[in-house]
N, CA and C atoms as a LAMMPS dump frame, in Angstrom:
ITEM: TIMESTEP
0
ITEM: NUMBER OF ATOMS
378
ITEM: BOX BOUNDS ff ff ff
-5.0000000000000000e+02 5.0000000000000000e+02
-5.0000000000000000e+02 5.0000000000000000e+02
-5.0000000000000000e+02 5.0000000000000000e+02
ITEM: ATOMS id mol type element x y z
1 1 1 N -376.121 -222.05 -254.179
2 1 2 C -375.078 -221.576 -253.303
3 1 3 C -374.707 -222.655 -252.282
4 2 1 N -375.701 -223.368 -251.77
5 2 2 C -375.439 -224.41 -250.796
6 2 3 C -374.586 -225.529 -251.399
7 3 1 N -374.897 -225.935 -252.645
8 3 2 C -374.107 -226.964 -253.308
9 3 3 C -372.651 -226.553 -253.438
10 4 1 N -372.418 -225.298 -253.764
11 4 2 C -371.054 -224.799 -253.879
12 4 3 C -370.314 -224.941 -252.56
13 5 1 N -370.982 -224.631 -251.458
14 5 2 C -370.381 -224.763 -250.131
15 5 3 C -370.047 -226.216 -249.826
16 6 1 N -370.987 -227.132 -250.147
17 6 2 C -370.737 -228.545 -249.881
18 6 3 C -369.554 -229.053 -250.685
19 7 1 N -369.472 -228.661 -251.938
20 7 2 C -368.335 -229.077 -252.75
21 7 3 C -367.046 -228.517 -252.172
22 8 1 N -367.079 -227.28 -251.777
23 8 2 C -365.911 -226.647 -251.19
24 8 3 C -365.502 -227.375 -249.907
25 9 1 N -366.473 -227.742 -249.09
26 9 2 C -366.192 -228.464 -247.847
27 9 3 C -365.601 -229.838 -248.15
28 10 1 N -366.127 -230.5 -249.169
29 10 2 C -365.588 -231.811 -249.558
30 10 3 C -364.163 -231.69 -250.074
31 11 1 N -363.914 -230.661 -250.844
32 11 2 C -362.56 -230.446 -251.36
33 11 3 C -361.607 -230.174 -250.201
34 12 1 N -362.03 -229.336 -249.279
35 12 2 C -361.192 -229.037 -248.114
36 12 3 C -360.933 -230.295 -247.291
37 13 1 N -361.96 -231.111 -247.124
38 13 2 C -361.814 -232.35 -246.368
39 13 3 C -360.838 -233.297 -247.064
40 14 1 N -360.978 -233.422 -248.38
41 14 2 C -360.063 -234.267 -249.144
42 14 3 C -358.628 -233.748 -249.047
43 15 1 N -358.447 -232.448 -249.226
44 15 2 C -357.102 -231.868 -249.159
45 15 3 C -356.489 -232.023 -247.777
46 16 1 N -357.302 -231.914 -246.748
47 16 2 C -356.815 -232.121 -245.381
48 16 3 C -356.317 -233.551 -245.212
49 17 1 N -357.116 -234.52 -245.649
50 17 2 C -356.725 -235.927 -245.561
51 17 3 C -355.48 -236.204 -246.397
52 18 1 N -355.462 -235.718 -247.63
53 18 2 C -354.319 -235.904 -248.519
54 18 3 C -353.049 -235.318 -247.901
55 19 1 N -353.165 -234.167 -247.284
56 19 2 C -352.002 -233.527 -246.652
57 19 3 C -351.474 -234.364 -245.5
58 20 1 N -352.385 -234.91 -244.701
59 20 2 C -351.946 -235.744 -243.577
60 20 3 C -351.293 -237.028 -244.054
61 21 1 N -351.829 -237.617 -245.113
62 21 2 C -351.211 -238.822 -245.692
63 21 3 C -349.832 -238.48 -246.242
64 22 1 N -349.725 -237.351 -246.925
65 22 2 C -348.444 -236.938 -247.515
66 22 3 C -347.381 -236.713 -246.45
67 23 1 N -347.744 -236.021 -245.386
68 23 2 C -346.789 -235.784 -244.296
69 23 3 C -346.398 -237.111 -243.646
70 24 1 N -347.365 -237.995 -243.467
71 24 2 C -347.11 -239.273 -242.795
72 24 3 C -346.313 -240.253 -243.629
73 25 1 N -346.287 -240.061 -244.937
74 25 2 C -345.627 -241.027 -245.822
75 25 3 C -344.174 -241.266 -245.423
76 26 1 N -343.456 -240.225 -245.079
77 26 2 C -342.045 -240.376 -244.7
78 26 3 C -341.907 -241.2 -243.416
79 27 1 N -342.844 -241.017 -242.496
80 27 2 C -342.789 -241.765 -241.234
81 27 3 C -343.179 -243.228 -241.453
82 28 1 N -344.214 -243.449 -242.237
83 28 2 C -344.674 -244.809 -242.523
84 28 3 C -343.593 -245.598 -243.256
85 29 1 N -342.905 -244.942 -244.185
86 29 2 C -341.871 -245.647 -244.953
87 29 3 C -340.677 -246.029 -244.091
88 30 1 N -340.499 -245.39 -242.938
89 30 2 C -339.377 -245.702 -242.055
90 30 3 C -339.642 -246.911 -241.158
91 31 1 N -340.885 -247.278 -240.997
92 31 2 C -341.24 -248.344 -240.055
93 31 3 C -340.66 -249.712 -240.446
94 32 1 N -340.861 -250.192 -241.667
95 32 2 C -340.36 -251.538 -241.998
96 32 3 C -338.853 -251.692 -241.807
97 33 1 N -338.077 -250.705 -242.193
98 33 2 C -336.627 -250.8 -242.034
99 33 3 C -336.197 -250.889 -240.585
100 34 1 N -336.891 -250.163 -239.722
101 34 2 C -336.559 -250.194 -238.297
102 34 3 C -336.915 -251.548 -237.683
103 35 1 N -337.99 -252.144 -238.161
104 35 2 C -338.404 -253.447 -237.638
105 35 3 C -337.538 -254.561 -238.235
106 36 1 N -337.387 -254.566 -239.553
107 36 2 C -336.65 -255.64 -240.229
108 36 3 C -335.158 -255.617 -239.935
109 37 1 N -334.603 -254.453 -239.69
110 37 2 C -333.169 -254.315 -239.387
111 37 3 C -332.969 -253.798 -237.969
112 38 1 N -333.735 -254.36 -237.047
113 38 2 C -333.744 -253.861 -235.678
114 38 3 C -332.342 -253.829 -235.072
115 39 1 N -331.643 -254.943 -235.137
116 39 2 C -330.314 -255.037 -234.51
117 39 3 C -329.339 -254.03 -235.12
118 40 1 N -329.317 -253.949 -236.428
119 40 2 C -328.404 -253.03 -237.113
120 40 3 C -328.751 -251.572 -236.784
121 41 1 N -330.048 -251.271 -236.71
122 41 2 C -330.47 -249.912 -236.378
123 41 3 C -330.106 -249.569 -234.938
124 42 1 N -330.296 -250.512 -234.026
125 42 2 C -329.915 -250.286 -232.627
126 42 3 C -328.404 -250.07 -232.508
127 43 1 N -327.622 -250.815 -233.277
128 43 2 C -326.163 -250.616 -233.283
129 43 3 C -325.807 -249.233 -233.809
130 44 1 N -326.509 -248.788 -234.853
131 44 2 C -326.248 -247.455 -235.403
132 44 3 C -326.567 -246.361 -234.375
133 45 1 N -327.659 -246.545 -233.646
134 45 2 C -328.004 -245.589 -232.579
135 45 3 C -326.888 -245.558 -231.539
136 46 1 N -326.309 -246.717 -231.245
137 46 2 C -325.21 -246.798 -230.272
138 46 3 C -323.975 -246.033 -230.729
139 47 1 N -323.772 -245.934 -232.044
140 47 2 C -322.61 -245.19 -232.542
141 47 3 C -322.732 -243.696 -232.275
142 48 1 N -323.916 -243.253 -231.879
143 48 2 C -324.139 -241.843 -231.565
144 48 3 C -323.945 -241.559 -230.079
145 49 1 N -323.364 -242.519 -229.364
146 49 2 C -323.041 -242.313 -227.96
147 49 3 C -324.108 -242.773 -226.986
148 50 1 N -325.091 -243.481 -227.46
149 50 2 C -326.152 -243.995 -226.595
150 50 3 C -325.843 -245.453 -226.289
151 51 1 N -325.807 -245.831 -225.011
152 51 2 C -325.477 -247.223 -224.651
153 51 3 C -326.401 -248.238 -225.324
154 52 1 N -325.845 -249.39 -225.658
155 52 2 C -326.545 -250.45 -226.408
156 52 3 C -327.915 -250.812 -225.825
157 53 1 N -328.037 -251.12 -224.523
158 53 2 C -329.376 -251.506 -224.033
159 53 3 C -330.392 -250.366 -224.176
160 54 1 N -329.939 -249.147 -223.975
161 54 2 C -330.836 -248 -224.083
162 54 3 C -331.215 -247.764 -225.552
163 55 1 N -330.273 -248.006 -226.46
164 55 2 C -330.577 -247.796 -227.88
165 55 3 C -331.698 -248.716 -228.344
166 56 1 N -331.73 -249.942 -227.849
167 56 2 C -332.816 -250.867 -228.207
168 56 3 C -334.151 -250.385 -227.662
169 57 1 N -334.147 -249.875 -226.437
170 57 2 C -335.382 -249.352 -225.834
171 57 3 C -335.86 -248.123 -226.61
172 58 1 N -334.931 -247.23 -226.961
173 58 2 C -335.292 -246.042 -227.734
174 58 3 C -335.836 -246.422 -229.108
175 59 1 N -335.266 -247.459 -229.709
176 59 2 C -335.737 -247.901 -231.018
177 59 3 C -337.157 -248.451 -230.933
178 60 1 N -337.451 -249.22 -229.897
179 60 2 C -338.824 -249.703 -229.699
180 60 3 C -339.762 -248.51 -229.537
181 61 1 N -339.345 -247.525 -228.742
182 61 2 C -340.151 -246.315 -228.564
183 61 3 C -340.358 -245.574 -229.873
184 62 1 N -339.306 -245.517 -230.691
185 62 2 C -339.41 -244.846 -231.989
186 62 3 C -340.421 -245.548 -232.887
187 63 1 N -340.368 -246.87 -232.914
188 63 2 C -341.295 -247.65 -233.746
189 63 3 C -342.734 -247.425 -233.271
190 64 1 N -342.943 -247.447 -231.964
191 64 2 C -344.279 -247.211 -231.407
192 64 3 C -344.767 -245.808 -231.77
193 65 1 N -343.892 -244.812 -231.616
194 65 2 C -344.268 -243.434 -231.975
195 65 3 C -344.619 -243.316 -233.456
196 66 1 N -343.854 -243.984 -234.307
197 66 2 C -344.126 -243.929 -235.744
198 66 3 C -345.47 -244.574 -236.093
199 67 1 N -345.73 -245.739 -235.512
200 67 2 C -346.973 -246.456 -235.819
201 67 3 C -348.183 -245.709 -235.265
202 68 1 N -348.152 -245.413 -233.966
203 68 2 C -349.295 -244.731 -233.358
204 68 3 C -349.454 -243.319 -233.915
205 69 1 N -348.34 -242.63 -234.059
206 69 2 C -348.393 -241.263 -234.566
207 69 3 C -348.994 -241.202 -235.952
208 70 1 N -348.531 -242.055 -236.844
209 70 2 C -349.061 -242.057 -238.209
210 70 3 C -350.534 -242.446 -238.224
211 71 1 N -350.887 -243.453 -237.447
212 71 2 C -352.29 -243.892 -237.399
213 71 3 C -353.218 -242.809 -236.894
214 72 1 N -352.893 -242.22 -235.754
215 72 2 C -353.726 -241.14 -235.22
216 72 3 C -353.731 -239.931 -236.148
217 73 1 N -352.583 -239.61 -236.708
218 73 2 C -352.475 -238.422 -237.548
219 73 3 C -353.317 -238.552 -238.811
220 74 1 N -353.336 -239.732 -239.405
221 74 2 C -354.079 -239.917 -240.653
222 74 3 C -355.552 -240.207 -240.392
223 75 1 N -355.847 -241.185 -239.54
224 75 2 C -357.197 -241.718 -239.451
225 75 3 C -357.976 -241.312 -238.209
226 76 1 N -357.292 -241.02 -237.158
227 76 2 C -357.986 -240.786 -235.908
228 76 3 C -358.6 -239.415 -235.812
229 77 1 N -359.584 -239.319 -234.953
230 77 2 C -360.14 -238.016 -234.647
231 77 3 C -359.184 -237.261 -233.73
232 78 1 N -358.2 -237.958 -233.24
233 78 2 C -357.226 -237.353 -232.339
234 78 3 C -355.931 -237.064 -233.091
235 79 1 N -356.041 -236.234 -234.123
236 79 2 C -354.879 -235.906 -234.945
237 79 3 C -353.798 -235.205 -234.136
238 80 1 N -354.202 -234.45 -233.128
239 80 2 C -353.22 -233.741 -232.299
240 80 3 C -352.324 -234.738 -231.563
241 81 1 N -352.906 -235.832 -231.104
242 81 2 C -352.109 -236.873 -230.442
243 81 3 C -351.134 -237.478 -231.449
244 82 1 N -351.586 -237.692 -232.667
245 82 2 C -350.7 -238.191 -233.718
246 82 3 C -349.548 -237.239 -233.954
247 83 1 N -349.839 -235.947 -233.993
248 83 2 C -348.781 -234.949 -234.158
249 83 3 C -347.765 -235.041 -233.027
250 84 1 N -348.248 -235.2 -231.815
251 84 2 C -347.345 -235.275 -230.656
252 84 3 C -346.452 -236.508 -230.754
253 85 1 N -347.027 -237.659 -231.078
254 85 2 C -346.215 -238.883 -231.221
255 85 3 C -345.142 -238.706 -232.292
256 86 1 N -345.523 -238.13 -233.426
257 86 2 C -344.552 -237.944 -234.506
258 86 3 C -343.485 -236.922 -234.126
259 87 1 N -343.865 -235.884 -233.404
260 87 2 C -342.88 -234.908 -232.926
261 87 3 C -341.94 -235.535 -231.888
262 88 1 N -342.491 -236.415 -231.031
263 88 2 C -341.65 -237.114 -230.05
264 88 3 C -340.6 -237.981 -230.742
265 89 1 N -340.922 -238.472 -231.911
266 89 2 C -339.945 -239.22 -232.697
267 89 3 C -338.987 -238.278 -233.422
268 90 1 N -339.531 -237.281 -234.085
269 90 2 C -338.76 -236.484 -235.038
270 90 3 C -337.77 -235.508 -234.4
271 91 1 N -338.158 -234.847 -233.338
272 91 2 C -337.271 -233.84 -232.745
273 91 3 C -335.985 -234.475 -232.203
274 92 1 N -336.074 -235.504 -231.343
275 92 2 C -334.816 -236.114 -230.873
276 92 3 C -334.01 -236.748 -232.003
277 93 1 N -334.703 -237.36 -232.972
278 93 2 C -334.011 -237.969 -234.107
279 93 3 C -333.202 -236.933 -234.867
280 94 1 N -333.802 -235.782 -235.1
281 94 2 C -333.11 -234.708 -235.815
282 94 3 C -331.874 -234.263 -235.048
283 95 1 N -332.02 -234.075 -233.755
284 95 2 C -330.892 -233.61 -232.94
285 95 3 C -329.793 -234.665 -232.888
286 96 1 N -330.148 -235.908 -232.615
287 96 2 C -329.148 -236.97 -232.439
288 96 3 C -328.425 -237.303 -233.742
289 97 1 N -329.165 -237.381 -234.847
290 97 2 C -328.569 -237.895 -236.078
291 97 3 C -328.171 -236.837 -237.102
292 98 1 N -328.715 -235.629 -237.006
293 98 2 C -328.47 -234.678 -238.08
294 98 3 C -327.841 -233.354 -237.653
295 99 1 N -327.793 -233.087 -236.347
296 99 2 C -327.205 -231.823 -235.897
297 99 3 C -325.702 -231.966 -235.676
298 100 1 N -325.282 -233.101 -235.11
299 100 2 C -323.853 -233.343 -234.851
300 100 3 C -323.422 -234.634 -235.529
301 101 1 N -322.765 -234.639 -236.656
302 101 2 C -322.355 -233.482 -237.453
303 101 3 C -323.549 -232.923 -238.215
304 102 1 N -323.475 -231.647 -238.532
305 102 2 C -324.59 -230.935 -239.134
306 102 3 C -324.821 -231.376 -240.573
307 103 1 N -326.011 -231.899 -240.826
308 103 2 C -326.444 -232.304 -242.164
309 103 3 C -327.558 -231.332 -242.563
310 104 1 N -327.168 -230.282 -243.269
311 104 2 C -328.083 -229.187 -243.577
312 104 3 C -329.362 -229.654 -244.248
313 105 1 N -329.233 -230.502 -245.244
314 105 2 C -330.41 -230.961 -245.983
315 105 3 C -331.385 -231.701 -245.067
316 106 1 N -330.883 -232.651 -244.291
317 106 2 C -331.743 -233.437 -243.403
318 106 3 C -332.378 -232.556 -242.329
319 107 1 N -331.596 -231.63 -241.781
320 107 2 C -332.135 -230.746 -240.745
321 107 3 C -333.277 -229.908 -241.311
322 108 1 N -333.095 -229.324 -242.494
323 108 2 C -334.137 -228.478 -243.05
324 108 3 C -335.359 -229.267 -243.498
325 109 1 N -335.163 -230.465 -244.001
326 109 2 C -336.305 -231.324 -244.331
327 109 3 C -337.094 -231.625 -243.062
328 110 1 N -336.39 -231.997 -242.001
329 110 2 C -337.059 -232.314 -240.743
330 110 3 C -337.714 -231.083 -240.125
331 111 1 N -337.081 -229.904 -240.264
332 111 2 C -337.719 -228.682 -239.766
333 111 3 C -339.033 -228.418 -240.493
334 112 1 N -339.07 -228.696 -241.79
335 112 2 C -340.317 -228.559 -242.538
336 112 3 C -341.391 -229.506 -242.023
337 113 1 N -341.005 -230.744 -241.763
338 113 2 C -341.956 -231.719 -241.206
339 113 3 C -342.399 -231.295 -239.811
340 114 1 N -341.462 -230.831 -238.997
341 114 2 C -341.798 -230.367 -237.646
342 114 3 C -342.795 -229.212 -237.731
343 115 1 N -342.551 -228.269 -238.633
344 115 2 C -343.473 -227.15 -238.8
345 115 3 C -344.86 -227.602 -239.202
346 116 1 N -344.941 -228.536 -240.153
347 116 2 C -346.233 -229.062 -240.582
348 116 3 C -346.964 -229.774 -239.451
349 117 1 N -346.23 -230.524 -238.645
350 117 2 C -346.845 -231.231 -237.519
351 117 3 C -347.32 -230.256 -236.447
352 118 1 N -346.547 -229.197 -236.218
353 118 2 C -346.958 -228.19 -235.229
354 118 3 C -348.218 -227.474 -235.709
355 119 1 N -348.233 -227.064 -236.982
356 119 2 C -349.423 -226.407 -237.531
357 119 3 C -350.644 -227.311 -237.355
358 120 1 N -350.488 -228.576 -237.702
359 120 2 C -351.592 -229.521 -237.586
360 120 3 C -352.004 -229.706 -236.129
361 121 1 N -351.018 -229.711 -235.244
362 121 2 C -351.303 -229.931 -233.83
363 121 3 C -351.993 -228.779 -233.133
364 122 1 N -351.777 -227.55 -233.617
365 122 2 C -352.346 -226.398 -232.921
366 122 3 C -353.641 -225.88 -233.565
367 123 1 N -353.952 -226.363 -234.759
368 123 2 C -355.16 -225.865 -235.417
369 123 3 C -356.407 -226.469 -234.776
370 124 1 N -357.467 -225.736 -234.887
371 124 2 C -358.743 -226.212 -234.364
372 124 3 C -359.408 -227.131 -235.386
373 125 1 N -359.934 -228.267 -234.947
374 125 2 C -360.616 -229.164 -235.884
375 125 3 C -361.848 -228.478 -236.468
376 126 1 N -362.126 -228.837 -237.736
377 126 2 C -363.274 -228.2 -238.403
378 126 3 C -364.403 -229.165 -238.583
């Protein structure tokens, strides 16, 4: 019976890690483009009504949130902090880029990610 419990615990641990990697994949994949195309991305942010100097600062903040958020969320014992960093990136991004004009697909995809991050952020560590 004890062996069964250990296997079950290992499976749960693996699935927890796999789930965090899966959720983080979308955020991790966004990092290189934001860094490699920094100027173009900052210009695109400016087209949403945000002044140019502020758009560059927001982009740096977004990159930091993506890197730290993904790292803490996947590997750190402070997964809740990772969730917060990723939510700090995702919620404003969704509002700024996908609500006006309304992009239903992007909004619902992001709502799913937001829900997963909230669930992860409020659960008790095991």
